[in-house]
N, C-alpha and C positions, 0 to 999 in steps of 0.2 A: 461280365460281357458286359456292357449300357448301349442299352438301342433309344433309338429317337423315335419320337411321335407312337408313342403304344398306347392304343385301346384301353381301357380300362372296364368295359364293362363283363370280361368275364371275373375280374377282380375285387367287386364289389357287388353283395348280396342284394342292392337294389336294380340293381343291370343298367345306371346307368354310361352311357358312353362318352363320358369325358375322356379327354385325351392327357397323358403322363409326357411332359417335355421329355424326361428321359426316364429310361427304366432299368433294371434290372436286378438280379437274385442275387442272394448272399446264402447258405449253407452253414458258415462258421464263422465265429469270429473274426479269425485270419481273413477273410474273405471280404468281412466287411469293412477290414483295417484297410482293404487296399483296393477296395472302390468307395471309400471317404476321399482317400489320397487323389480321388480325382476328384471332388467336387468342389476341392474351396470355393468359397466365399457365395455355394449357390444355394437356392432353399432345399430342403430335406425334408423326406417323408417315411416312414418307415411304414409297410403295409402286414398286418394277419390277416386275418380272417376274409375282414373286407365285410363282415358285419354288423358293424357299428359307427359307419361313416357316412353321410348328406355328399354326393359331390357334388357344386354349385355352376362349374368353371373347368377349365382347363389349367393342371395342375404343373406350375411352374418350378422350374428346380430337378432336382431327384426323385424317381419312386424306390426304394430299397423295397422286399418283396424277402420277407424273413422265413427261409425256406427251413430252420433248424431242427433238426429231428434227431429221435431215440428216446427210448424208458428205458433208468433202468434203476436200480434199489442201489439205495445210498447206505442206507442200516435200517436192522428187521430183530427184531426180538419177538414174544408168547403172544406179545400183545398190538404190537403196531405195526407198521413199517413206512418210512421217508422212500418216497420212490419222485424223482427227478424227471421232468422231461423236457425238451426241446419246445423252445414257443413254435416254431415253425409247425407241430401236431395241431393237429383240429379239435377242438377240444372236448365234444363229440365221442371218437374214435375211442381218446384218452378213458373218457370217464366210462367207456362199453369194457377196453381193455382193464381196467381196475377193478369192476364189479363182477369179471370171467374169473379173477385170481381170489372172490372174497374177500377185497379191500373195498373198508361203508365209510364213508364221511361223502360222497360227493355224487350218492345216487341223485338226490333230489335234482341235481342239477343235470340232469341227464335231456337232450336234446338243446341246449344252448346254441347257436351259431357260434360259428368262431373259433379262433385261435386259444392255443393253451396262454401265451406271452400275453393277450389281451386279461385273460382273467385276472391277475392278480391290478392290472392296468387299472379298471373301474369295478374291481372287489366285484364281479359278476354276483349276482345272486337270485334265487330262486325257493316257494315253497319252504320258508323257513331255512332255510343256511345260505352261509355264503361266502365265500373264499378266505374269505378273515380266519373262519373255524376252523380251517383242516389246511393253513397257511407255514407251510418249514420255514422256507424262505428261497431268495431270488436271487440268480445271478444276470448285471444288467453291464452292458459294455459303455464305458465314459466317454463318451465323443471327443472330449476336449482333451481326455490324459491318453487316451484310446488303450486303457486298460480294463478288466473286470471288477469288478465291486460286487459285495454280498449282501443285500439286503436281511434285515428279519422281518417280524411285523409290525414294532416296534416304530423304524424305521419307515419302513413304507408308509404311516399312515393312514391306514383304514378307514375309509366313509362309508355312507351309505351309495354307493355305486361313485365311490372316490378313492384315489389313492394320491398318492404325491407324485405319482408320476405322470397326472394330468393338471397338477397345481405348479408348486416352484421349479420341478427338474422337468418339465415337460418339454419334449425338444429335445435332453443334454444329455438321454440315456437311452440307450435299443432291451429291452429283457430280450432273453439268451436262451437260461433256463429257467424253471421255475419247480422246488418242491415240494411236496403237500405230505404232512404227514396223516397217514387213515390207517382207522383200526381195524384187529380183524377179529375182532366181539363187533355184530352185527350193532349199528348204530339205526335204531326203525323211530326217522321222524316222521310221521304220518298224518302229525292233526291239522296242519297247515292247508288251508285252501282245499279242494276238492280230493283230495288222498285217500280220504280210509274212504269215500262216497264213490270211487272206482272202483278199490279191493275190495268193498260190498259183492257191484254188480259183478267182479267175477267172483264171488262166492270164496276170497282170504280173507281169512283171521289172523292169519300166524304168515303174516309176510317175510318174506330173505328182503332181501336189497335187492337181487334182481327181479321181485316182483315190486316194487318200489320205483322201479326204474321202470319196467313195464307201466303202470299206474300215469306215472307222472311224463311217459314218452304220450300216451293216449291222451293225458288234458290238454297238451300243448298241439299234441296234433288237431283234436276237436276246437278248440280257439285259433291258433297261429296260422298262418298262408303256406305254405311252403317255398321257400326262396325260387326255388328250383320251378317253379311254375306262377309267383306270383312276386313279384318284386319288393323289401324289402327290410329294414334293420331288426327286427324284430319293436318291443319295448322302444316307440321314441321317445315318450318323456317318462321322467322320472318322478314317482308318488310323490306330492310334498310333503314336506314334513313342516308342523306351523305349531303353536301355542297352544293349550288346550281352551284357552277361551275363546280361539275363534270357531273349536270345535262345536261350544256349547252353544256358540251364537249359530249357526250352523243346523242343532241337531232340533232350535225350535222352530226352524223349517223345512227339515230334511231330516221326521227321526229315526228312520229308516241310511243315514249318513255311513257308509262302513268309516270304520277307524282302531288304528294300534295302536300300543304304546310306543313311547319308543324313545327320546329321554329325557332326560325330569323335566315335567312341566310341558313336554310337549306330543304330538300328536302325530302318525304319520294317514296320510288318508288315498284311497284311490281315486289315483289320475283318471282311469278308464272309468270309473263309475260318475266322474264327474262332466268329463267327455263328453261320455253317454246321455247324461242326465242335461246336457244341455241340448244335445238333437243333434251332434255331430256324427254318432257313430254309422256306418254305411254311407253317410252323403259319397258322391262319386261326382268327378267333372271330367268325364270320358274317359284319359287312360289313368287317370290318378285321385286317389284318393283316399278316404278314412277304411278300416276295412269292415266287413260286414259283421265279422262273429268276437272285433274285439277291437274298443275304441280305443285302443293306445295300437294300432297300428298302423304308421299310415301306409299306401301303398303305390307300387306304379304297376299298372297293369299293360303296363308295355307300350314304349312312342313317346313318354311322357321326360322331363327331367328335375333337375336336383334342384333347383331353381321352383320349380313350381311346387311341388313337398316344400321346401324353403317354407314360401310367400302362406302355402298352407298351414303349414307347424303356426305360423307368426298368429293368422288369421284365430287357431283355437287359443290358442294363449290369451291374445285378448280379447277375447271371449270370456273366457274363462277368467280375467279379470274381471271384468262388469260382472260376473251373474254371482258368482260368490266371494269378490279380494279375495283370490287363493293367483298366486304368478308361480303357471307353473314352470319347468325348466326342458330345456331337450337333455335327451338321455343320449344321443348320438354327437358324436364330433363331426364338425360342419366342416367343409372345404371348398 
């Protein structure tokens, strides 16, 4: 059923109360087809977990909430399992389900907000793991042909927080199911970030995937605000990837600047470090600002607007460009 003028506050983790001109939910590709047939020539927006969007105005056209659920095993042997999930499943719940089955590969991605369907769209990643590392395939609904198509990793064209669904196929497909190839033998990726330090605090020297997940959750909770308490969309900016020559120049001024290997001749910098170094961390503008514990996170303390947060992000981008000659890019989708 299509509803009119529905507030979206409960459907975005920033908690902005913009209005959808029309709104409906779908639980299957068949329901999606039926809804789209009533939406000819109108703007369309597919909503997942609402954790990677910034609403700055009323959403014209039809907003569809993807509620496709279900988790099932597609293939299994002694070494691995291919598990398929509905795009509407909550990502963290899916991670916990896999950990409970002792399927390894996504425990480092614990507590990332959002839905399963959004995970390949932006190739989510954390603590040394990205979706592309465990991706098997996805099933997506072609809006033009009204048919389901299968995409493998190569077809998805994964990049850093990127995929073909954020580029040339944006707005042309709806991701319905995603499948992952997970290992039945523990893949212990603990060297990235503060995972080992957290495990040491717990006195754990030979961690299970459950231990790694708990360590990741503890780290994220210590740095990132809970969207249920403070509106936010997690990391607002991408970590910039720049030529090594730029990093070498910056190191002459900032010897301690964090940098990590990337593509040949390129290095990844920490956007949070740049923003904090520029003095933005913890800045508050009444009911919105930059989080006190993580400069990558812009927050809505309640009552602010997406436009205010967008303008703040623009100021930060300009300042980082002036001070470091580096162009930050927003990770969230602006609406």
